[in-house]
N, C-alpha and C positions, 0 to 999 in steps of 0.2 A: 278730709278724713280726720276723725276725732282722735284724741290721744289714746283712749282705751282701745279703739279699733287698731290703731297703729301698733300698740304693744302686743295685742293678740296676734296680729300678722307676723310680727318679729319673732315671737315665741313659738309659732306654729312649726311643726316638724315635718310637714308634708314635703316630700321631695328630697329629704335629707339623705335617705339611703341611696337614691340615684346619684346625688352629688358625691357621696363618699365612694361609690363604685366607680364613678368616672375618674376620681382622683387616685384610687388604689390600683386599678386595673393595669396601667402602664408599669407600675412598680413590680407587680406580680409577674407580668410578662417578661420584664427584664431579668428578674430573678430566675425564672424558668429557663431562659436562654443561657444565662450564666452557668447554671447547673448542667445544662445539656452540653455546653462546651467543655466543661471540666470532665464530665463523664466520657465524652468523646475522646478527649486527650488520653485518658487512661486506657480505653479500649483500643485506640489506634496504636499506642505504644506497645501494648500486649501483642497485637497482631504482627507488628513489625519485628518484635523480638522473637516471636515464633518463627517467622520467615528467616531471620538471621541465623537462628539455631539450625534450621534445616539446611541452609546453604553451607554453614560451617561443617555440618556432619557429612554432607556430600563431598566437600573439598577434602576433608580428612580421610574419607574412605578411598580416595584416589592415591593416597600416599603409601609408600612401601615400609616405612618405619614408624614406630609410635612417636618418636620425637618430631619427625617431619609432619605427622598427622596433627600433633598439637600445635605446631607452628602454623600450618595451613588453616586450621580451625580458628585460631586467634586472629590471623590476618583477614580471613574471610568474614568473620563475625564483625570485626571492627569496621571493615569496609562497607558491609551491608547496612550496618546501623548508621554510618555516616551518610551513605547515599539516601537512606530513608528519612534523613533529618531528625533522627532520634538522638537527643542529647543525653548521654548516659554518664552518670557519675559513678566511679568505682566499678566499671564494667569488668566482669571476671568470666573467663572462658576456660572450662575444664574439659579435657578429653580423656576418655578411657577406651583403650584398644590394644590389641596385640599386633594389629596390622597384618595378620596372616589371612590368606584367602578363606572366605567362609565365616570369618569372625565378625563381630559386631563393633561398630564405632558408635560410642555414645558421647554426645556433646551437650554440656550444660552451660547456658549463658545466664548470667545474673547481672542485673542492671538497676541502678537507682534513678528513677525518672523524677525530675523536678516539675511540679505542677505550676510553679511560678511563671513558666513560659506559656501557659495556656492562654492567657489574656493580658491585655495591657494593664488591667487593674492589678493583676497578680493574685495568685492563690497560695496561701502559706502551705508548706508541707511538701513531702515527696513520698514516693512509694517504691519499694524494692520489688521488682518483677523478676521472675525466673522462667526460663523456657528450656525444654529438653528435646533433643531429636536423636534418632538413631538411624544408621545406615548399615547395610551388610557389605563387606568387602567382597568384590567379585571373585568367584571361584576360579574362573578361567583366565585370569590375567597372568602375565608372565611373572616369574619369580625374580627377585633381585639377583643381579649378577655379582660375581666375586665370592660366592659361597664355596662350600666344600664340593668336590666333584665325585 
């Protein structure tokens, strides 16, 4: 092979796109998987937070006083989030109710989810998610005892 032929072969660009595609494709696939895992983490936390709010509202609707309803909602939401393996920072549970039959119990759960636990590589940042649920206090439950006669 002559020197000029060797130089032309070396400078030829035939097949360079294929080689670049072979080298770049695994990186793009890994990036796509990484993004999918992060998005899944956010969607999963949102669904589990909604479920915890519904459980807390149901637990609060079974109580007879507003204070007991608030305590039950707090305990139930905390327990539901722990069982769902959702790590919440600054979790807040607020309950609004009169606890009288036929009234509505509204529970709001606010939670800051850290995306750094999404993967071993870690993703910077966090997001505050909120969920709300309401339940109606049963009309036909018995009234609290010890009241006026």
